Every structure is written in C-alpha cells, then in structure tokens.
N, C-alpha and C positions, 0 to 999 in steps of 0.2 A: 236679450239685446234690444235696445230701443229701436223703433222704426216709425216711419211716417205713414199715417193712414188717411190723410186728407191733403188735398192740394193746397198750396199756399204756405205751408209751414216749411221753412228752410231748416235743414239739419246739417250737422257736420258730415264730412265725407263718409266716415265709418258708419254712422247711423243711417245716412241716406242710402248707402249701398245696401245695407241690410234690409231696408224697406223697399227700395226700387228694384234691386237685383237679387233679393233673397230667394233661397230655395224654398219650394212649397212645404208648408207644414204638413205633418202626417195627419191623416184622417181615417177614421174607421168606416169601412163600407159594408161590413158584414151585416146582413139582415136588412139592408136598405130596400124598401119596397117601391118607393115612388120613382118615376123616371129621373134620370140624372140630368141635372142642369148646370153643374159646376163647370167652369171653363177648364179645358184640357191644356194646362199651361205647358206641358211637355210636347204638344203637337205642333209641328212646324210645317207649314204649307210651302213646299219647295215649288218654284215656278208657279206661284199662285195665280199670276195673271193669265195663265193658259186655261183656267177653268171657265165655264160658261159665264159665270158672274164673279169676276175677280173681287177679292176681299169678302164679298157677301156670302159666297158659298163656304168659305173657311169659317166665317163667323157663325153661320148656321150649324156647322159641325163643331162649334165651341173651341176652335183652335186658339192657342195663346200666342202664336207667332206666324207671320206671313212674310213671304219673300217676293220682291219685285226687282227685276233687272232694268236698269235705265241707261239710255243713251242721250248724250247732250247733242241736240240739233238746234242750232241758233241759240235762242234763250229758252227753249223748251226741253223738258225732260220726258222723252218718250219711252214707253214701257214695251219691251219685246225681248225675246230670247236671242234672235239673230237679226242683223241689220236688214235683211230682205223682208222682215215682218214689220218694219217700222210703219206706223200709221199716225198721222198728225192728230187724229181724234183720240188716240190712246195715250194720254199723258199721265204722269204720276199724280198730277193735280186732280184730274177727273176720275181716275180709277181708285185712288187711295186717299189723298188728302181731304178732298171735299166730302166724300162719303164718311170718312172717320170723324170729321168735324160735325156732320149731321148726327152721327151715331152718338157722339159724346154729349151733344146738346140734349138728345132724346133720353140719354141714360143718366142725366143729372151729374155729369162730370166723369163718367166712366164708360169705357167701351162695353163692358159687361155690367149692366146695372146692378148695383149692390156689391160689386167686386172692385176694389180699388187698386189691385195689382195692375201694372201697365201691360198692355198688349205690346209685343215686340214687332216692329216693322224693320225687317232686314232689307236694306237697299243695296243691291249688288251693282256696282258701277262698271259699265262695259266700255266706256270711252275713257280718254285720258283722265286720271284720277283727280289731279289737283284742280283743274278747271271745272270738271263736272261737279266736284264737291262744293266749290264756291258757289256755283249756280244752285245747287241743291240747298245749301245753307240759306240762300236768299228766299227760296220757296218755303222752307220750313219756318222762317221768321214771319211769313204771312199768316201762319197758324201757330203762333208762339204758345197760345194757351193749351195746345194739344200735347206738347212734348215735354218729356223729362229734360231738364236743363242742367248745365254745369256752368258755374260762375265763380271764378276766383277761389277754387278749392272746395266749393260746396255744390251739392247736388240737390235739386228740387224735383221730386217725382211728379210726373204728369200722367195723363191717361194712356199715352203712347210713348214708348222708348224707341227712338230711331237708332239703328246700329248700321254702320257703313262697312260694307264688304266689297269684294271685287278688286279693282285696280289699286295696287298698294301705294301709288303716289298720292292718294287722298290723305295719307297719314301726315304728310308734312304740313299742309295748311291747318289741319285739325289740331296738331300739337302746338301750333303757334297761337291758337286762340285762347284767350283767358275766359271767354264766354262762348258757349256753343249749345246747340240743340240736338246734338247727335254724339254717338259714341263709336268706338272702333272695334271691328271684328278681328281679333288676333288669330294667329296660327299656333300650332304646337311649338314652334320655335320661340314664341313669345311667352310660353308657359314658364313661370318662375323668373321672368325678366323684371326690369325695373318699372314698367308701366303699371300703375295701379288699376284696380277695378273701376275707378271713377273715369278712366279713359278706355280701358279694355275690359268690359264686363263679360265678354263672350269670346271663347276660343273655339274656332271651327277648323276642321281639316278633312282631307280626303281619306275615307276609310281604307280604300284599296292600296294607298301608298304607305299605310302604317300597320295594316293587319292582313294576313293571308287568308284568314277564315271568312267565308261568305255565307255561313249558316248551315252548310252541309256537314254532317258528321259532328263529332265532339269538338268543342272549342278548346284549342290547345291551352294547357295550363299556363304556359309562359305568356301567351297573348292575353289571357284573362287577367293575370296579375299586372301586365302592362296597362291594360285598360283601366283597371281599378286604381292603379297608381296615378294615372293621368287625372282621373276625376277627383281623387283625394287631394292632389296638389292644387288643382283649380279651385275646388271648394274651400280649401284653406285660405285662398286669396280672395274669396267671395266672387269668383268668376264661374261662368257656366260653360258647359261643353256641348258641342254639336259636331256630328260627322255627316258629310255628304257622300254620295256614291255608295250608299248601303243598298242591299238588294231591295227592290220595290215591286216585284211581281208577287201576287198573292200566292201563298204556299208555305210549306213547312220551313223552308230555309229563311224566309223573311221573318216568320214568327219566332224562330229560334234565335235569330240575331237580335230582334227587338227585345226578347226576354232577357238576353244578356246585357243589352244596353240599359234596361230598367234596373236589373240587379246591380250593375256597376254604378248607378246613379247618374247616368248621362241625362242631361237636362232637356234636350230637344231631340225628338225623333223626326227624321226627314221623310217626307212622302209626297207623292203626287196623288195618292189614293186617299182622299179625305175620309170617305166612309169606312175604308178598311182600317185606318189608324184609329178613328174614333171608336170603332167596335173593339179593337184590341185594347186600347187604354181603358175603356169602360169595364172591360173584363179583367184586365191584369194589373192596372196601376193601383197601388194601395197607398199612395201618398198624396 
C-alpha cells in the first residue's frame, strides 16, 4: 500500500492514512547487539506533564505518544491534571508546542531524526470541549508546519499528529471543519461507525469498564477473543487502539496484561512508568 515518507506530498485519504496512521512494520530483533535506538511507537506517556521534564523525559525514553491534559483559562491553555494544580507558567505552548518545534528543527523535519512517522500528541480537554478546542485550534495554527493536517478529504502527514480526547463536545466544531490540524480520539462505541480514520484515527477506552481481568491469573478466553476482535475491527478500518486504567504498578500482573495487549495487537500501551515500559517493550515487542 502506498504511503507518504516526506512532508509536503499530499496523498489521497487512503494512502495518507496508511502513511500517517499505519501500524508499525515488522522487524527482526534477534541477534541485535547494539543499543536500541528505534522509537517505541507503542509507548504512550499517560499524564506526561507530571514527569520532571514534560515531553523531554518521554522522548529520552523513545516514546511514540505523549498525553497532556489542558484547561482553557482566558486565552491560555494550561496543562494540569486537576484545577488546583493550574499554573500560568505551565502552558501547552511552553511545555509541548515550542519544544516540539525546536526538536523538529533540530531533527531536520522529524521528532526522531531519521524517522518520518509522526509522534502522537494526545490532548485531553478538561474544560468545555467546543470552546477549548477552538482555542486549541488557534494555537496549533501558529505551528502549522508541525502537524499532520486534514483538508477537503486529504491528509498531509507532519512530524506530529495531534489527537483530541477528553470532553466530547469538541467533536462538533471538529466535524464542521473542512480543514484542521487535529484528529479525534473515539471510544469503543465509535468502532465500526461511519467516521473514517481520517477523522478518528484512534479508539481509546477504559480497560476496567470493558474487561474484568487485571493481569492476575489466566486471561479468560472470552475476554481474549473480545480484545482481539476489537483490534481486528479497528485495524481493518486503519484505526489504532488504546486502553487507559490498565494496571501500572510494576509486577507480574502488569507484565501479564502488557503481554496480552501486545499479542492482541493493541497499538498504544498506557503508563506513567517511562522506564518500566521502555524496558518491557525493548524486551518483548517484536514489531
């Protein structure tokens, strides 16, 4: 399937989705002696902004996806988990957009130099979705060169793909746009719906609301089949799958669940433990 490997080439929706949102190609790791430097595209830094160096710590661990919660305060987008933590100095611009712009300049057009697949920036809207998204859209347009874009049915891949999660009211203004610099994070209820991957490239949902297994004991066969059915349906539509609220304390349960997610083809593994997931994927991920 054709895909885009350089910025600036406009493709059809199908080809662009294959290039910008494609699943990772298989690669052989057996016998690899040198330190691994490949980006970990399946690694998602949940609550990334709570690390000592937001964004930069995740990039140092080679993560392919980072998540920032935002609040609209005046015309500023502040990054925090809860309203009591809001700090005027901690803006989306200062913690993510400006550092990403600098990184892409230094990387000759890529977040990870030599790798043209986009980094995913998942923006979780915590205030009213429509108004917050419209302000976010204004900020993204100040860095237009950074972002994968959609215009009149076509997708142009960029170094970063912004995906909008959180308050569901953001969907209304996004769907009304014929041109945008962001995409929508769907839920399992959207799986198999009418929205194409050019609008909903990612399907995310709460693990505990859909599965009873938390990594202890054997994975029930019915739940394993359910999980694999979800990923097969999503991948058939060129969409990716992510679950939040998975176990994140180091130990056998977390590793068992991560192993099942990998085996089922889940595209992003959620964690606050950057080093733990990096070590796990370097050891276990074979694609």
